[in-house]
N, C-alpha and C positions, 0 to 999 in steps of 0.2 A: 847467246842472249839477242844480240841484234838481229839474227836471223828469225826469230819469232816476233820480233817488233815489226819487221818488215812484213811478213806474212799476215799478221794481224792487219796492217795498214791496208795491204792488197785487198783481203777479203772485205773488210768495212767499206773501203772505196766502191767495190765491185756492187755489193749489196745496196747501198745507200745511195748511189748517184747514177745507176744505170737506169735512168728514168727520163721522162719529157721535162721541158722546162715547164714551171709551173709559177708564173709571176702572182705575187699577191697571196701566196699558200701558205706563207709563213710568219709568226709574230716576233715580238722584240725586235725590230728591226734596227734599233739603235746600237744593237752589238756589232752591227757592221762598221759604224763610223769609227775611223781613226782617232786613236788618243793622243798619239805623238807628233809633234810638228816635224821632228827628225824624219819620221816614217812618211807622213804626208808630203814633206818637201820633195821626199824620193820616189814619189807616184806610189806608195805603199809597198814597194818592192824591198820589204823588210823582215821577212822571215828568218832568212840567214844571217842577216847584220844585227839584229836585236842583241842588245845587251843591256845591263843594269835593270832597274826597276820596272822598265817598260817591258821587259819580257814576260811579266805576269800576264800580259794581254797578247803579245805576238808570239812568243815560243818560250815557254816555260823552262824548256831544256836548257836555254841558254843561261838560267839562274845559278846553273852549277858552277859557271866562271865568273860569278861575282867575287872578288876578292875578301869583302868583309860588310861593309853596310853601304846601301844605295837608296836614295828617296828622291821620288819625282812628282810635281805638281803640275798640271796643264789645263789650259783653259782654251775653249774653241768657242767663236762667235759663229754659230749656226745661223740658218736661215730664219725669217721672220722673227727676229729677237730671241730665238730660242738659244739656251745656254748649255753648253756641255763642258763636265768637268771630270778629270781622272786624278786619282792620286794612289801612290804605291809605294811600299817600302820593303825592302828585302834585307835578310841577314843570313851570313855563310856561317854555319856550325860546324866546319871542318868535314870530318868523317861521317856526320850525321846528315851532310847534304845542305841545301839552302830553303829557307822557307821564305814566303813572301804573302803580303795581304794587299789586296787592290780594291778600289771602289769606283764606280762610273756613275754619273747622274747627267740626265739629260731632262730639262724642265724649263717651263715656261714662266712669264712673268704673271702678275695676278691678273687674273681675266674676270668679267662680268658674266654672270648667269642671264642669259636673254632667252625668252620664249616667243612663238607666234605672237601673243597678246601684249607681251611687253619686249618690243624689238629693242629697246634702249636701255634695258636692264632691270631687274627684279630688286636690286640692292643687295643681292647676295654676290660673292666674290668665290673663285676657287683657283686652284693650282693645278697643273698635270705634270706627270713627271715619270720616267724611266729609270730604274736603278738597278744596279748589278755589283754583289760584294764576292770576291773571290778569294781563297786561299790556294797558294802555289806551293809546289814542291820541284826542285830539280837536283840532279844528283849526277856525278860523272860515273860512266860505266866503265871507260878506259881513258887513255891520255888523250883521246880524239874524239871520243863519243859519249854523248850525254843525254838523258832522258828526262822528261819532265812531265807534271800535270797541273791542272787547275780545277778546283770545284767551285762551282759558281750558284748564288743564289739571285734570282731575277724578280725583281718587284715592278708591276705596272700599277699606276695610280691615275685615274682620269678625273673623277668628281664622285665625291662621298663613297657610295658603295660600289662605285666602279673599278673594282681593284682585282687584281691577278698575281699569283705567284708561280714561280717554276724553277726547277735545279737543272743545271747541265754542267758539262765539263769538256775539258781540253786535254788531249794528249799529243806531244812533240818530241821529236828527237833532232839532235844538231850534230853535225860531223864537222869537225875543225881540223885544217891541217897547217904546216909550217910554210908552205909554199905561198907566198903572197897573201897570206891571210885569207886563203880559199876556204869557204865556208859553205855547206850545204844542209838545209833544213826541210822537216816536214811536219805537218800538224794536221789532226782532225779536229775542228773546234765547234763548239756549242752543240754536242749531241746530249741528249737527255729527256726530260719529261715534255709534253705538250703544255700549253698556257690556255687555259679555258677562260675567255672574257665574255661575260654574260652567259650565252648560251652555246657559244662556239669555242671549240678547241683547235688550235693549230700548233704545229711543232717548231721548235727553235730554228733559227736560219743557220743550221749545219753545214759544214764546208769543210773539202779537203784541199790543203795548201801545200806547195813545195817551192823551194827557191834557192838559188845559189848567188854567191858573191865572190869577188876577189879584186885585189889591188892592180888596176892595169898600170898604174905609175906608182914607184915605190922608191924613194929616196929620204935621205936624213932630212931635207927641208920640207918636202911634200909628198902626199898620197893622193892618189886619185882611185876611189872606189867605184866599182860598177855592180850593179845588181839586177837579178831578174827573179820574178817569181809568177805564179800561176795559181788561180783559185777555180775550184768547181764547187759550186753552192749548190743545194737541194732544191732551190727555187728558181733556178736560171741558167744562162749559158756560161761557158767557160770565160774568164777574165785573166787578162794577162797585165803585167806591171814592168816597167824598166825604169830605173834611177841612177843617177850618179851622184858621188860626193866628194868634193876636192878639199884637202885641208891643208894649211900651212903650219907645220910644226905643232900640230894637234891643238891650235888655238883658235884660228878662224876657219870656219866650215862654211862652205858654199854648196846648195844643192839644187838638183832639179830632177823632175820625173815626167813620166806619161802612163796612161792607162789605155789599154787595147779593149775593145769590145764592150765599153762601158756606155750605157744610154747617156749620161750627161757628163760625168767627171771625165776630165781629159788631162791636161797639164797642171803642173804645180812646180814652185820653187819655194827657196828658203835658205836660212843660214843658221849659224850659231857662233856662240864665242865660250870658250872653254878656258878656264884658268885655274891655278893652285893657289892657295892659301894655306900657309904651314902643311899640315897633312891632308887637308880637306880639298878635293877636286870640285869646283863649281862649274855649272853651265848653264847657259840660256840659248833656248832655241825659238825660232819663228818660221812659220811657213804659210805660204799663200796658195788656195787649190782653187781653180777655176771649174764651175759646174754649169757652163753655159747658160740656157735661160734661167735656170735657178738662182745664178748669182755667184756669189765666191764665199769662201770660208776662210777665217784667220785663226790661226793656232799659236798659243804662247806656253812656253813651259820653262821651268826652272828645275834644278835638280843639283844634288850633291852625293858626292861618295867620300867613304873614308876607308 
């Protein structure tokens, strides 16, 4: 089975990414924005690290390793007062695999309608927003290998009749070992229909990702996880990410990361607190990401698992 999965990935990447850089040639750019403070804090080097409900976005194959229930809610303070929200929940149904649902929203505050003749406003107001709703599934193929996918519905809304819809999907694999928690993941993200906005049609920001991670330090009291990933988008040059996460007794987490070959995003850092209350594991995460001249982004997330 895995042989055919790898063959499919190689063929897909060869056909879809053997092309020139085309900046600005894809739509729904909000699909590229990190949804998890943990991922952002590690420089987005997260495809092999992902677990829990965040895996609906990063690597749906990791959903197969969710023990029972997991939920997460995150908020990002984006540029120019724009808000970014993410929510997801997953449930493991044993032999039937793990199912999940996720939603992403990128939206503005209320804005005035302005025209050349009425630059101070016409009295009308509007909101602009981009939304994605996804249904995910993950299943173990062997004790070490899992396969997963997500079906997405994308909706873009600017003003009144300026709206557009599209559908897309992700497919991913994850390989996990018992040696220092070594993990290797691959994913094809956002392949699907074009989005027609007004009179122009553009494809989704499809990309191929792979990454690996392992514990460089592993003891009873602490772990230090290092991770690397690479992305080849269909509209730009390859990107690289590297990140690290130190934790003390699975309670206190500190993270840092760096992005290579990215136009504005460079370094990031963050942390988290995880604790158990009865049979429920709660978590809180925060990250800071530097975007050079654009400014910075702050992400906050809460989650719990049963």
